[in-house]
C-alpha positions in Angstrom: -119.6 121.9 -98.7 -116.1 123.5 -99.2 -117.7 126.0 -101.5 -120.0 127.2 -98.6 -117.1 127.7 -96.2 -116.4 131.3 -97.2 -120.1 132.2 -96.7 -120.2 130.4 -93.4 -117.0 132.2 -92.2 -118.6 135.5 -93.0 -121.8 134.5 -91.2 -119.7 133.7 -88.1 -118.6 137.3 -88.0 -122.2 138.6 -88.2 -124.2 139.3 -85.2 -126.9 136.7 -84.3 -129.5 139.5 -84.8 -129.2 138.9 -88.6 -130.1 135.3 -88.1 -133.1 136.3 -86.0 -134.3 138.7 -88.7 -133.9 136.2 -91.5 -135.8 133.6 -89.5 -138.6 136.1 -88.8 -138.7 137.2 -92.4 -139.2 133.6 -93.5 -142.7 133.7 -91.8 -143.7 136.4 -94.3 -141.9 135.2 -97.4 -142.4 131.4 -97.8 -140.0 131.3 -100.6 -137.1 131.8 -98.1 -135.6 128.4 -97.2 -136.0 128.1 -93.4 -133.9 124.9 -93.4 -130.9 126.8 -94.8 -131.4 129.7 -92.5 -131.5 127.4 -89.4 -128.5 125.5 -90.7 -126.5 128.7 -91.2 -127.5 130.0 -87.8 -126.3 126.8 -85.9 -123.2 126.5 -88.0 -122.2 130.1 -87.6 -123.2 130.7 -83.9 -123.0 127.2 -82.4 -125.8 124.7 -81.8 -127.6 126.4 -78.8 -127.3 130.0 -79.8 -128.1 129.2 -83.4 -131.1 127.2 -82.2 -132.3 130.0 -80.0 -131.9 132.6 -82.6 -133.8 130.6 -85.2 -136.5 129.6 -82.7 -137.1 133.2 -81.5 -137.1 134.6 -85.0 -139.7 132.1 -86.3 -141.9 132.6 -83.3 -141.7 136.4 -83.6 -142.3 136.4 -87.3 -145.2 133.9 -87.2 -146.8 135.8 -84.2 -146.5 139.1 -86.0 -148.0 137.7 -89.2 -150.9 136.0 -87.3 -151.8 139.3 -85.4 -151.4 141.4 -88.6 -153.6 139.1 -90.7 -156.2 139.0 -87.9 -156.2 142.8 -87.5 -156.1 143.8 -91.2 -157.9 141.1 -93.1 -160.1 139.0 -90.9 -163.1 141.2 -91.1 -162.9 141.6 -94.8 -162.5 137.8 -95.3 -165.3 137.0 -92.9 -167.7 139.3 -94.5 -167.1 137.6 -97.9 -167.1 134.1 -96.6 -169.1 134.5 -93.4 -172.3 132.6 -94.4 -170.7 130.0 -96.7 -171.5 126.6 -95.1 -168.1 125.0 -95.9 -166.3 128.1 -94.4 -168.4 128.0 -91.3 -167.7 124.3 -90.9 -164.0 124.7 -91.4 -163.8 127.7 -89.1 -165.7 125.9 -86.3 -163.3 122.9 -86.6 -160.2 125.1 -86.5 -161.5 126.9 -83.4 -162.4 123.6 -81.7 -159.4 121.6 -82.7 -157.0 124.4 -83.7 -154.2 123.2 -81.5 -153.6 119.8 -83.0 -153.5 120.7 -86.7 -151.5 123.9 -86.1 -149.1 122.0 -83.8 -148.6 119.2 -86.3 -148.1 121.6 -89.3 -145.5 123.6 -87.4 -143.7 120.4 -86.4 -143.2 119.4 -90.0 -140.1 121.1 -91.3 -141.3 121.9 -94.8 -144.7 123.4 -94.0 -144.6 127.1 -94.9 -145.3 129.1 -91.7 -147.0 131.8 -93.8 -150.0 129.5 -94.8 -150.4 128.1 -91.3 -150.4 131.5 -89.6 -152.7 133.0 -92.2 -155.2 130.1 -92.0 -155.3 130.3 -88.2 -155.8 134.0 -88.2 -158.6 134.0 -90.7 -160.3 131.0 -89.0 -160.3 133.0 -85.8 -158.4 130.5 -83.8 -158.0 131.9 -80.3 -154.6 133.7 -79.9 -153.6 131.7 -76.8 -154.4 128.4 -78.6 -152.4 129.6 -81.6 -149.4 130.7 -79.5 -149.2 127.4 -77.6 -149.4 125.4 -80.8 -146.9 127.7 -82.5 -144.3 127.6 -79.7 -144.5 123.9 -79.1 -144.5 122.9 -82.8 -141.6 125.2 -83.7 -139.7 124.0 -80.6 -139.7 120.5 -82.2 -139.2 121.6 -85.8 -136.4 124.0 -85.2 -134.6 121.4 -83.0 -134.8 118.9 -85.9 -133.5 121.4 -88.4 -130.8 122.6 -86.0 -129.6 119.0 -85.4 -129.4 118.4 -89.1 -127.7 121.8 -89.8 -125.2 121.3 -87.0 -124.2 117.9 -88.2 -124.4 118.6 -91.9 -120.8 117.6 -92.7 -121.3 114.2 -90.9 -124.6 113.7 -92.8 -123.0 114.4 -96.1 -120.0 112.2 -95.4 -122.2 109.4 -94.0 -125.4 109.1 -96.0 -126.6 106.4 -93.7 -127.3 108.9 -91.0 -129.3 111.0 -93.5 -131.5 108.1 -94.2 -132.0 107.4 -90.5 -133.1 111.1 -90.0 -135.4 110.9 -93.0 -137.0 107.7 -91.7 -137.3 109.3 -88.2 -139.1 112.3 -89.7 -141.5 110.0 -91.7 -142.2 108.0 -88.5 -142.9 111.1 -86.5 -145.2 112.3 -89.3 -147.1 109.0 -89.4 -147.5 109.0 -85.6 -148.7 112.6 -85.5 -151.3 111.7 -88.2 -152.6 108.9 -86.0 -152.8 111.4 -83.1 -154.8 113.8 -85.2 -157.3 111.0 -86.2 -157.7 110.0 -82.5 -158.2 113.7 -81.6 -160.8 114.0 -84.2 -162.7 110.9 -82.9 -162.6 112.1 -79.3 -163.4 115.8 -80.1 
């Protein structure tokens, strides 16, 4: 951790706009580590400002990607896949139940936003349904990452806390999987 201190000190001097831009850029480039971006934002700007910067950046980037894919590639993709029975079935399921899978995927910290936004755009998920799932899912996920990033020194010094957080994430994932199965049975 002491090796990262000079980098973090430089980040503290940077404007939060840089954190917002990096968070948005992660939506387009899944190779960028959102976990590290959020951790640097909360460590450099404080918990709430770092959380807000990270949250707004990921929301803006994912929304821009979703709308861009929908505008530029949806027609081309639909014309190629339009009549394929598996595609039609998947698209109908995404349109009908788009909120739950999108919400769950955005809640999980290591799901690349690029793939979720692209799939939702190509599957023609209604924009409002996508935005509600995006905002609510990222609200949860960025909060988890912010909490981890803000308390990183404590987590490294006390590995027991890290294990508790990992167990909590797994429990949340299992519970969300059960909610999806119930949603599939009802819908």
